[in-house]
C-alpha positions in Angstrom: 0.0 0.0 0.0 2.8 2.4 0.8 4.5 1.6 -2.5 1.2 2.4 -4.3 0.9 5.8 -2.5 4.5 6.6 -3.3 3.9 5.9 -7.0 0.7 8.0 -7.0 2.5 10.9 -5.4 5.2 10.7 -8.1 2.8 10.5 -11.0 0.1 13.0 -9.7 2.3 16.2 -10.0 3.2 15.3 -13.6 -0.4 14.8 -14.8 -1.5 17.8 -12.7 1.1 20.0 -14.4 0.0 18.7 -17.9 -3.6 19.4 -17.1 -2.9 22.9 -15.9 -0.8 23.6 -19.1 -3.6 22.4 -21.4 -6.3 24.4 -19.6 -4.1 27.5 -19.7 -3.4 27.1 -23.5 -7.1 26.7 -24.2 -7.8 29.8 -22.2 -5.1 31.8 -24.1 -6.5 30.7 -27.4 -10.0 31.6 -26.4 -8.8 35.0 -25.2 -6.8 35.6 -28.4 -9.9 34.8 -30.5 -12.0 37.1 -28.4 -9.6 40.0 -28.6 -8.8 39.6 -32.3 -12.4 39.2 -33.6 -14.7 40.7 -31.0 -14.2 44.3 -32.3 -15.6 43.1 -35.6 -19.0 42.4 -34.0 -19.6 46.0 -33.1 -21.8 46.8 -36.0 -24.3 44.9 -38.1 -22.7 46.3 -41.3 -19.5 44.4 -40.5 -21.4 41.2 -39.9 -23.4 41.6 -43.0 -20.2 41.9 -45.0 -21.4 44.8 -47.1 -17.9 45.1 -48.7 -18.2 42.1 -51.0 -15.3 41.8 -53.4 -16.4 38.6 -55.1 -14.2 36.2 -56.9 -11.3 37.7 -58.9 -9.1 35.6 -61.2 -5.8 36.9 -62.6 -3.3 35.3 -64.9 0.2 34.4 -63.8 1.3 38.0 -64.4 -1.5 39.7 -62.5 -3.8 40.6 -65.3 -7.5 40.3 -64.3 -9.5 38.2 -66.7 -12.6 37.2 -64.7 -14.8 38.6 -61.9 -17.8 37.0 -60.3 -20.2 37.8 -57.5 -19.9 41.6 -57.5 -22.9 42.6 -59.5 -26.0 43.0 -57.4 -26.4 44.1 -53.8 -29.4 46.2 -52.8 -30.2 48.1 -49.6 -30.9 45.8 -46.6 -34.5 44.9 -46.0 -35.9 45.1 -42.5 -37.1 41.7 -41.2 -40.7 42.9 -40.9 -40.7 43.7 -44.6 -39.4 40.3 -45.6 -42.2 37.8 -46.3 -42.9 35.6 -43.3 -43.0 32.5 -45.5 -39.5 33.2 -46.8 -38.2 33.5 -43.2 -40.0 30.3 -42.2 -38.8 28.4 -45.2 -35.2 29.5 -44.6 -35.3 28.3 -41.0 -36.9 25.0 -41.9 -34.2 24.1 -44.4 -31.1 25.8 -42.9 -31.6 25.7 -39.1 -34.8 24.4 -37.6 -33.5 24.9 -34.0 -32.6 28.6 -34.8 -34.8 30.1 -32.1 -33.7 27.6 -29.4 -29.9 27.2 -29.6 -27.2 29.6 -28.2 -25.5 30.1 -31.6 -24.6 26.5 -32.2 -26.6 23.3 -32.2 -25.6 20.4 -30.1 -27.7 18.2 -32.3 -26.0 19.5 -35.4 -22.6 19.1 -33.9 -23.3 15.5 -33.0 -24.5 14.8 -36.6 -21.3 16.5 -38.0 -19.1 14.4 -35.6 -20.7 11.2 -37.0 -20.1 12.4 -40.5 -16.5 13.5 -39.7 -15.7 10.1 -38.3 -17.2 8.5 -41.4 -15.2 10.5 -43.9 -12.2 10.9 -41.5 -12.2 14.7 -41.6 -12.7 16.8 -38.5 -13.8 20.0 -40.2 -17.2 19.2 -41.7 -20.7 20.6 -41.2 -23.1 21.4 -38.3 -23.4 25.1 -39.1 -26.3 27.1 -37.8 -27.6 30.3 -39.4 -25.5 32.2 -36.8 -22.4 30.2 -37.6 -22.9 30.8 -41.4 -23.2 34.5 -40.7 -20.0 34.5 -38.7 -17.8 32.4 -41.0 -18.8 34.2 -44.1 -18.1 37.6 -42.6 -15.2 37.3 -40.1 -13.2 34.2 -40.7 -10.7 32.9 -43.3 -11.7 30.0 -45.5 -9.4 27.3 -44.2 -11.0 24.2 -42.8 -9.3 23.4 -39.4 -10.4 22.5 -35.9 -8.9 25.9 -34.8 -11.1 27.8 -37.2 -14.2 25.7 -36.1 -13.5 26.6 -32.5 -13.2 30.3 -33.4 -16.6 30.0 -35.2 -18.3 28.6 -32.1 -16.9 31.3 -29.8 -17.9 34.1 -32.2 -21.3 32.6 -32.8 -22.0 32.6 -29.1 -20.9 36.2 -28.8 -23.1 37.2 -31.7 -26.1 35.6 -30.0 -25.2 37.5 -26.8 -25.1 40.8 -28.6 -28.0 40.5 -30.9 -31.5 39.1 -30.7 -32.6 36.3 -33.0 -34.6 38.5 -35.3 -31.7 40.8 -35.9 -29.4 37.8 -36.6 -31.9 36.4 -39.1 -32.3 39.9 -40.7 -28.5 40.2 -41.2 -28.3 36.7 -42.6 -31.1 37.2 -45.2 -29.6 40.5 -46.3 -26.1 39.1 -46.7 -26.2 35.5 -47.9 -25.2 34.8 -51.5 -28.0 33.6 -53.7 -26.1 33.2 -57.0 -25.9 35.1 -60.3 -24.2 37.9 -58.4 -27.1 38.5 -56.0 -26.4 39.1 -52.3 -29.4 39.2 -50.0 -33.0 38.4 -50.6 -33.9 41.7 -52.2 -31.3 41.3 -55.0 -32.2 37.6 -55.4 -35.9 38.4 -55.9 -35.1 41.0 -58.5 -32.6 38.8 -60.3 -34.8 35.7 -60.6 -38.3 37.1 -60.7 -38.0 40.8 -61.5 -40.0 41.5 -58.3 -39.6 43.4 -55.0 -39.0 41.1 -52.1 -42.4 41.8 -50.6 -44.2 40.7 -53.8 -42.9 37.1 -53.9 -45.4 34.3 -53.5 -45.0 31.0 -51.6 -43.5 29.1 -54.5 -41.0 31.9 -55.2 -40.2 32.3 -51.5 -39.3 28.6 -51.2 -37.2 28.8 -54.3 -35.1 31.6 -52.7 -34.8 29.6 -49.5 -33.4 26.7 -51.5 -30.6 28.6 -53.2 -28.0 29.3 -50.6 -26.9 25.7 -50.3 -25.5 25.7 -53.8 -26.2 28.9 -55.7 -24.6 28.0 -59.0 -25.7 24.4 -59.2 -29.3 25.3 -58.2 -29.6 28.6 -60.1 -32.8 28.6 -62.2 -31.0 30.6 -64.9 -27.8 28.7 -65.4 -28.0 25.7 -63.1 -30.0 22.5 -62.8 -33.7 23.3 -62.4 -34.6 19.7 -61.7 -32.4 19.6 -58.6 -33.8 23.0 -57.6 -37.4 21.8 -57.8 -36.4 18.7 -55.7 -35.1 20.9 -53.0 -38.1 23.2 -53.3 -40.4 20.2 -52.6 -38.2 19.1 -49.6 -38.8 22.6 -48.1 -42.5 22.5 -48.9 -42.7 19.1 -47.2 -41.2 20.5 -44.1 -43.5 23.5 -44.1 -46.5 21.2 -44.4 -45.1 18.9 -41.7 -44.7 21.9 -39.4 -48.3 23.0 -40.2 -47.0 26.3 -41.5 -48.9 25.9 -44.8 -52.1 24.0 -45.7 -52.5 21.1 -48.1 -54.1 23.4 -50.7 -51.2 25.8 -50.5 -48.7 22.9 -50.8 -50.4 21.5 -53.9 -50.6 24.9 -55.6 -46.9 25.6 -54.9 -45.8 22.2 -56.2 -48.0 22.4 -59.3 -47.2 26.0 -60.3 -43.5 26.6 -60.9 -42.4 30.2 -60.8 -41.9 32.3 -63.9 -38.2 32.9 -63.9 -36.5 35.8 -65.7 -34.7 34.6 -68.8 -32.2 36.2 -71.2 -29.8 37.4 -68.5 -26.9 39.5 -69.9 -24.3 37.3 -71.5 -21.2 36.9 -69.4 -18.3 37.9 -71.5 -14.7 37.5 -70.4 -11.4 36.1 -71.6 -10.5 32.5 -71.2 -14.1 31.5 -70.3 -13.7 27.7 -70.2 -10.6 28.0 -68.0 -12.3 30.5 -65.7 -15.4 28.4 -65.3 -13.3 25.3 -64.6 -11.2 27.1 -62.0 -14.3 28.5 -60.4 -15.8 25.0 -60.2 -12.6 23.6 -58.5 -12.7 26.4 -55.9 -16.4 25.8 -55.2 -15.8 22.0 -54.8 -13.0 22.8 -52.4 -14.6 25.5 -50.2 -18.3 26.0 -51.2 -19.6 28.7 -53.4 -20.7 31.1 -50.6 -17.2 30.9 -49.1 -15.5 31.5 -52.4 -17.6 34.5 -53.3 -18.1 36.0 -49.8 -14.5 35.7 -48.8 -13.5 37.7 -51.9 -11.0 35.1 -53.2 -8.2 36.8 -55.2 -6.8 33.9 -57.2 -3.6 34.0 -59.2 -4.0 31.3 -61.8 -1.4 29.5 -63.9 -2.9 31.0 -67.1 -0.7 32.9 -69.5 -3.3 35.4 -70.8 -1.2 36.5 -73.8 -0.7 32.9 -74.9 -4.4 32.1 -74.2 -5.6 34.9 -76.5 -3.1 33.9 -79.2 -4.1 30.2 -78.9 -7.8 31.1 -79.2 -7.1 33.2 -82.3 -5.0 30.5 -83.9 -7.6 27.8 -83.3 -10.5 30.0 -84.5 -8.6 30.9 -87.7 -7.9 27.3 -88.6 -11.4 26.1 -87.9 -12.7 28.9 -90.1 -10.3 27.7 -92.8 -11.6 24.1 -92.5 -15.3 25.1 -92.3 -15.9 24.1 -96.0 -14.7 20.6 -95.0 -17.4 20.3 -92.3 -15.3 21.3 -89.4 -17.2 23.1 -86.7 -15.3 22.9 -83.4 -12.0 22.4 -81.7 -10.1 22.7 -78.5 -6.6 22.7 -77.1 -4.6 22.8 -73.9 -1.0 23.9 -73.2 0.7 22.6 -70.1 4.1 23.2 -68.6 4.9 19.6 -67.8 7.8 20.2 -65.4 5.5 22.0 -63.0 2.0 20.8 -64.1 0.9 24.4 -64.7 -1.9 24.9 -67.2 -0.8 27.8 -69.4 -3.7 27.9 -71.9 -7.0 26.2 -72.4 -9.4 26.7 -75.3 -12.6 24.7 -74.7 -14.4 25.4 -77.9 -14.3 27.4 -81.2 -16.6 30.1 -79.9 -17.8 30.4 -76.3 -20.9 32.3 -77.4 -22.1 29.6 -79.8 -25.5 28.6 -78.5 -25.2 25.0 -79.6 -21.8 23.9 -78.3 -19.9 27.0 -77.2 -19.9 26.5 -73.4 -19.1 22.8 -73.6 -15.5 22.3 -72.8 -14.1 19.7 -75.3 -10.8 19.6 -73.4 -12.6 17.3 -70.9 -14.8 15.5 -73.4 -14.2 11.8 -74.1 -13.4 11.1 -77.7 -11.6 8.4 -79.6 -7.9 9.4 -80.0 -7.1 7.4 -83.1 -3.4 6.7 -83.5 -2.5 9.3 -80.8 -2.8 6.4 -78.4 0.0 4.4 -80.0 2.9 5.9 -78.0 1.4 4.3 -74.9 1.5 0.8 -76.5 5.0 1.3 -77.9 6.3 2.5 -74.5 4.9 -0.6 -72.8 6.7 -2.7 -75.4 10.0 -1.0 -74.6 9.3 -1.7 -71.0 8.9 -5.4 -71.9 12.3 -5.5 -73.7 11.4 -4.7 -77.3 13.9 -2.7 -79.2 13.5 0.1 -81.8 15.1 -2.3 -84.4 12.8 -5.3 -83.7 10.7 -6.3 -86.7 7.0 -6.1 -87.0 5.0 -7.3 -90.0 3.0 -4.9 -92.1 1.1 -7.4 -94.2 -2.5 -8.7 -94.4 -3.2 -10.3 -91.0 -6.3 -11.9 -89.5 -6.3 -11.4 -85.8 -9.3 -13.6 -85.3 -12.2 -12.1 -87.4 -10.4 -8.8 -87.3 -8.2 -7.6 -90.1 -6.9 -4.0 -89.6 -5.8 -2.0 -92.6 -3.4 0.9 -93.0 -4.6 4.4 -93.9 -3.7 3.9 -97.6 -4.5 0.2 -97.9 -0.8 -0.6 -98.7 1.5 -3.1 -97.0 5.2 -2.5 -96.4 6.3 -5.9 -95.4 8.8 -6.1 -92.5 9.2 -2.9 -90.6 11.1 -1.9 -87.5 9.3 -0.5 -84.5 10.8 2.9 -85.3 9.5 2.9 -88.8 6.1 1.6 -87.7 5.5 4.2 -85.0 7.1 7.1 -86.8 4.8 6.5 -89.8 1.8 5.4 -87.8 1.3 2.1 -89.4 -1.8 0.3 -88.1 -1.2 -3.4 -88.7 2.2 -3.5 -86.9 0.7 -1.6 -84.0 -2.1 -4.2 -83.6 0.5 -7.0 -83.9 2.6 -5.3 -81.1 -0.5 -5.0 -78.8 -1.3 -8.6 -79.4 2.1 -9.5 -78.1 2.2 -7.3 -75.0 -1.5 -7.7 -74.1 -4.4 -5.3 -73.8 -4.3 -5.4 -70.0 -0.7 -4.4 -69.9 -1.3 -1.4 -72.2 -4.3 -0.4 -70.1 -2.3 -0.7 -66.9 0.4 1.7 -68.2 -2.4 4.1 -69.5 -3.8 4.2 -66.0 -0.4 4.9 -64.5 0.0 7.8 -66.9 -3.2 9.3 -65.6 -5.6 8.1 -68.4 -8.5 7.1 -66.3 -11.3 7.2 -68.9 -10.6 3.7 -70.3 -12.8 1.7 -68.0 -14.3 -0.9 -70.5 -11.4 -3.2 -71.2 -13.6 -6.0 -72.4 -14.9 -3.7 -75.2 -11.7 -2.4 -76.7 -9.7 -5.5 -77.6 -6.9 -4.9 -80.1 -8.6 -1.8 -81.4 -7.2 -0.1 -78.3 -3.9 0.7 -80.1 -5.8 2.4 -82.9 -7.8 4.6 -80.4 -10.7 2.3 -79.9 -11.4 3.7 -76.4 -12.6 7.2 -75.5 -10.2 9.5 -73.6 -10.1 13.1 -72.7 -7.8 15.5 -74.5 -6.6 16.8 -71.2 -5.6 13.4 -69.8 -3.9 12.2 -73.0 -2.0 15.5 -73.3 -0.9 15.3 -69.7 0.3 11.7 -70.4 2.5 13.0 -73.2 3.8 15.5 -70.7 5.1 12.6 -68.7 7.0 11.4 -71.7 8.4 15.0 -72.0 9.7 14.7 -68.4 11.3 11.4 -69.1 8.7 9.4 -67.1 8.2 11.8 -64.2 4.6 12.8 -63.4 3.8 16.1 -61.8 0.3 17.1 -60.6 -1.6 19.5 -62.7 -2.1 23.0 -61.3 -4.6 25.6 -62.3 -3.8 28.3 -59.7 -0.6 29.5 -58.0 -1.9 31.5 -55.1 -5.2 32.3 -53.3 -5.8 35.1 -50.9 -9.1 36.2 -49.3 -10.3 39.8 -49.2 -8.4 40.4 -45.9 -5.1 39.5 -47.6 -4.8 36.1 -45.7 -2.9 33.5 -47.7 -5.2 30.5 -48.3 -3.1 28.6 -50.8 0.4 28.9 -52.2 1.8 26.6 -54.9 5.5 25.6 -54.9 6.5 24.0 -58.1 8.8 21.6 -56.1 6.1 20.4 -53.8 5.2 16.8 -54.1 1.7 15.4 -53.9 2.3 14.0 -50.4 3.4 17.4 -49.1 0.7 19.7 -47.8 0.6 22.9 -49.8 -2.3 24.7 -48.0 -0.9 27.1 -45.4 -4.1 27.3 -43.3 -5.4 23.8 -43.5 -4.5 20.5 -41.9 -5.8 18.6 -44.9 -5.3 19.6 -48.5 -8.8 19.9 -50.0 -7.1 20.8 -53.3 -5.5 17.4 -53.6 -8.7 15.6 -52.8 -10.8 17.6 -55.2 -8.2 17.2 -58.0 -8.0 13.5 -57.5 -11.8 13.2 -57.6 -11.7 15.0 -61.0 -8.9 12.8 -62.2 -6.6 15.8 -62.8 -3.6 14.7 -60.8 -3.3 11.2 -62.3 -0.6 9.4 -60.5 0.7 12.4 -58.6 4.3 13.5 -58.4 6.3 10.4 -58.9 8.2 8.4 -61.5 5.8 6.5 -63.6 8.2 4.9 -66.1 12.0 4.8 -66.3 13.7 7.5 -68.1 15.2 5.3 -70.8 11.8 4.0 -71.9 10.3 7.5 -72.2 13.4 8.5 -74.2 13.0 5.7 -76.7 9.4 6.7 -77.4 10.5 10.4 -77.5 13.4 9.7 -79.9 11.0 8.1 -82.4 8.3 10.7 -82.1 10.9 13.5 -82.7 12.5 11.7 -85.6 11.5 13.8 -88.6 13.6 11.7 -91.0 11.8 8.5 -90.0 8.3 9.9 -90.4 9.1 11.6 -93.7 8.1 8.4 -95.6 4.5 9.2 -94.8 4.3 12.8 -93.6 6.9 14.4 -95.9 10.1 16.1 -95.0 8.3 19.5 -94.7 5.2 19.4 -92.6 3.4 21.1 -89.8 4.8 18.4 -87.5 8.2 20.1 -87.7 9.0 23.0 -85.4 11.9 25.4 -85.4 13.3 23.3 -82.5 13.3 19.6 -81.5 9.8 18.3 -80.7 8.1 14.9 -80.3 4.6 14.7 -81.9 1.9 12.2 -82.8 -1.3 12.6 -84.8 -4.5 10.7 -84.6 -7.6 10.3 -86.9 -10.7 8.3 -86.2 -13.1 6.3 -88.4 -14.8 8.5 -91.0 -12.7 11.5 -90.0 -14.9 12.2 -86.9 -11.9 13.2 -84.8 -8.6 14.7 -85.6 -5.8 15.0 -83.0 -2.3 16.2 -82.7 -0.4 16.1 -79.4 3.3 16.9 -79.1 5.9 18.2 -76.7 9.3 19.7 -76.2 11.2 19.5 -72.9 9.4 22.7 -71.9 5.8 22.5 -73.1 3.2 20.0 -74.2 0.2 20.9 -76.3 -2.8 18.8 -77.3 -5.2 19.8 -80.1 -8.6 18.2 -81.1 -10.9 19.3 -83.9 -14.2 17.8 -85.0 -17.9 18.2 -84.4 -19.6 17.9 -81.0 -22.5 15.8 -82.5 -19.9 13.4 -84.0 -20.7 14.2 -87.6 -17.8 13.2 -89.9 -15.5 15.8 -91.4 -14.6 15.8 -95.0 -11.2 14.0 -95.2 -9.7 16.1 -92.4 -7.0 14.0 -90.8 -5.0 14.9 -87.7 -2.0 15.8 -89.8 -4.0 18.2 -92.0 -6.5 19.6 -89.5 -5.1 19.5 -86.0 -1.3 19.6 -86.7 -1.2 23.1 -88.2 -3.0 24.4 -85.1 -0.5 22.5 -82.9 2.4 23.9 -84.9 1.3 27.5 -84.7 0.5 27.4 -81.0 3.8 25.7 -80.1 5.8 28.2 -82.1 3.9 31.0 -80.3 4.4 29.5 -76.9 8.1 28.9 -77.4 8.8 32.3 -78.9 10.6 33.6 -75.8 12.0 30.3 -74.6 15.6 29.2 -75.3 16.4 26.2 -77.4 16.2 23.1 -75.3 16.7 19.6 -76.7 15.8 16.3 -75.1 18.6 15.0 -72.9 19.8 11.4 -73.4 19.4 9.7 -70.0 21.6 7.0 -68.5 20.7 3.5 -69.7 20.6 4.6 -73.3 23.4 3.7 -75.8 23.8 4.6 -79.4 25.2 1.9 -81.7 26.1 1.5 -85.3 24.0 -1.3 -86.8 24.1 -3.0 -90.2 21.4 -1.6 -92.3 20.6 -5.0 -93.7 20.5 -7.1 -90.5 19.8 -4.2 -88.0 22.4 -5.9 -85.8 25.5 -4.3 -84.2 28.5 -5.6 -86.0 31.6 -5.0 -88.0 31.0 -7.2 -91.0 29.1 -4.7 -93.1 29.9 -1.4 -94.8 26.4 0.1 -94.7 25.7 1.2 -91.2 23.1 3.4 -89.5 23.0 4.7 -85.9 20.2 3.5 -83.6 19.4 4.0 -79.9 19.0 1.1 -77.5 18.2 0.3 -73.9 21.7 -0.8 -72.8 20.1 -3.9 -71.1 18.8 -5.3 -74.4 21.9 -5.2 -76.6 25.7 -5.5 -76.3 28.0 -2.8 -77.6 30.4 -3.7 -80.4 33.6 -1.7 -81.0 33.9 -1.4 -84.7 36.4 0.6 -86.8 34.9 3.3 -88.9 34.0 1.7 -92.3 35.0 3.3 -95.6 31.9 3.2 -97.9 32.7 1.7 -101.3 30.2 4.0 -103.0 27.7 6.7 -102.1 24.8 4.5 -103.2 25.5 2.1 -100.3 24.3 4.7 -97.8 21.0 5.4 -99.6 18.1 3.4 -98.1 15.8 1.5 -100.4 12.5 3.1 -101.0 9.1 1.6 -101.8 8.3 1.5 -105.5 5.4 3.9 -105.8 4.4 2.4 -109.2 3.4 -0.8 -107.2 1.7 1.0 -104.4 -1.4 -1.3 -104.6 0.7 -4.4 -104.5 1.9 -6.0 -101.2 5.6 -6.1 -100.9 7.3 -9.5 -101.4 8.3 -10.9 -98.1 11.9 -11.9 -97.5 13.5 -13.6 -94.6 12.8 -11.7 -91.4 16.0 -10.1 -90.2 14.7 -10.1 -86.6 16.8 -9.4 -83.6 14.3 -11.1 -81.4 12.0 -13.9 -82.6 8.5 -12.4 -83.1 5.7 -14.9 -82.4 2.8 -15.3 -84.7 0.1 -12.7 -83.6 -2.3 -14.2 -81.1 -6.0 -13.5 -81.0 -7.1 -11.4 -78.1 -10.4 -12.9 -76.9 -11.8 -9.4 -76.2 -11.0 -8.2 -79.7 -14.1 -7.2 -81.7 -14.5 -7.0 -85.5 -16.0 -3.5 -85.3 -14.9 -0.8 -87.7 -11.7 0.7 -86.4 -10.1 4.2 -86.6 -8.1 4.8 -89.6 -4.9 6.9 -89.9 -4.1 10.0 -92.0 -4.4 10.1 -95.7 -1.1 10.7 -97.6 0.0 14.2 -97.5 0.2 16.4 -100.6 3.7 17.6 -101.4 4.8 20.8 -99.8 4.0 22.5 -96.5 0.6 21.7 -94.9 -1.7 24.7 -95.0 -1.4 27.1 -92.1 -2.6 30.5 -91.2 
């Protein structure tokens, strides 16, 4: 017993000291919160947040290109002049315990705790009308336990200073209702063209429904079906509380309000980019927080490049209009940092049919633009650039692909097959590495749209699955960075109207590092993952040498000259890797290409999937890609792709494609050092100039298959196997042969 008492005496002072310290720290934090924020409760005007700055987006250089939520704010309406049914509807949907709680609801807190435990986040929900008023007016937008505690303290103080009716009046006159309307008076005028005291039951309930999600529920630009569902929920609660009668309920449900139409068209630069960034912010913080806190967002956009890219795309689409080309889109990314520099979501934002639809995030078949994924996987499996594939009539089990020109070239190397976008060798290669293996790499590269593996079969390598322009362009950006993936970023810095830093982007920050300065959890990362923007995050996806082998082929203008010509829109004034794609019946035309500094993806076509008139990727999308890339690199120094470790260059015999000394006619080729042994050969002396001239196909026999000779393979190539998931459906075709001379550009 004495020993036990001795132990207790030793332990008690320690725990007593810890308890005193904890209580003291909590007291200091509460005192700090009280001193810092209590002065802001002195006037209703401060709480009503009358100085609304709205959302402001600037480009990376500080040029403003978008403002939202600054348009309409009328004089406050006294509570006794606000319709009683509007007040009651607001309370029923937002805070049914409003007149009973001391500023915060114990029931609401309990519900939010259960939700927090479920989603493993300690910052969610439970906000009363008083708490909403406080957090929108006085606090920063970060989601932390500290901020939640401040919110509770201030809500309690607001309740002590003001009666319930005054709090409700301030709330109704300051909450954001969407379409730039703050307060019920502005909302009634915006949506119904009425004074607030003229709204009926149905209209009052509509207004009460809006604050939860003003953009999504807006009857002008949002989803009316969801709005009416929320309206019915509120009417059900009013009926349940016996605030309205059955007849009033039926009339309100059966008589939708007459909404004002033809709101002034919103005109601004980079509209698709602005709308997308705004949607990201709303997903992260909620619309009321974004607008009310006056977020000042420095985006990754380069406004000058954006305007030039829009003009380039519009000019080329105009040129191609006689060939039934109606729309197009493009995106420019800085792959080393993931920053989005330009995004053109359509030919014309103001086009009533398709203008506001962002084709950058639309799923379309990419045609041969998907082939680099398949070839990269082959290199990862040990294939070499000199390995032989067979360009000849081949039946892959009720599926016989054809080349764009219906010609066959016999035995071709992987380099020649990819550089010239030959279809039959690409299908043969996929049959050897497997559809699942190619899809696995595509997923690692951030291409998440390919979710129906059983449907694609061997058509996958010819673009048989639908992907987004954004995700495929981003995947090419990983090739640009020699296999390293960097998360995509749309904004660089966010401050609220008080100048508090909410978010700061550091290009060196990895995905696992927290980049929000005022948050314990990065909502940015979670939202971007949900939208499939980050792909695999900041990490190495493929080894440098495999990315380099693919890049070396895609940047080989000599190898692709057989099909695309020596002078084409695929050639820039600097080294660049590029691939085109064209789908069946010319419904989609793609070009995606990159330098070490930038990657640009271009799509043209028609939103309703109508075929174009013989507009291939090399003819339609490539000139746009060329002009945008030249403009984007105008002020950048020349920067070539660096050869990584693990790559060797060897002289190989042209005839056998093997390293060796027993031939006079040699060419240089790049290899993964693990797949070939170096041979030290003396420099040969050519017997004649003709020995160094490669054989060309005889154009006079272009309709005849080439005679097959013994396969000079480095590695035995098995007979193509039939993939059980392959389908005999019509498959995408590749580009038509180019006319001589430079492709038309503006």
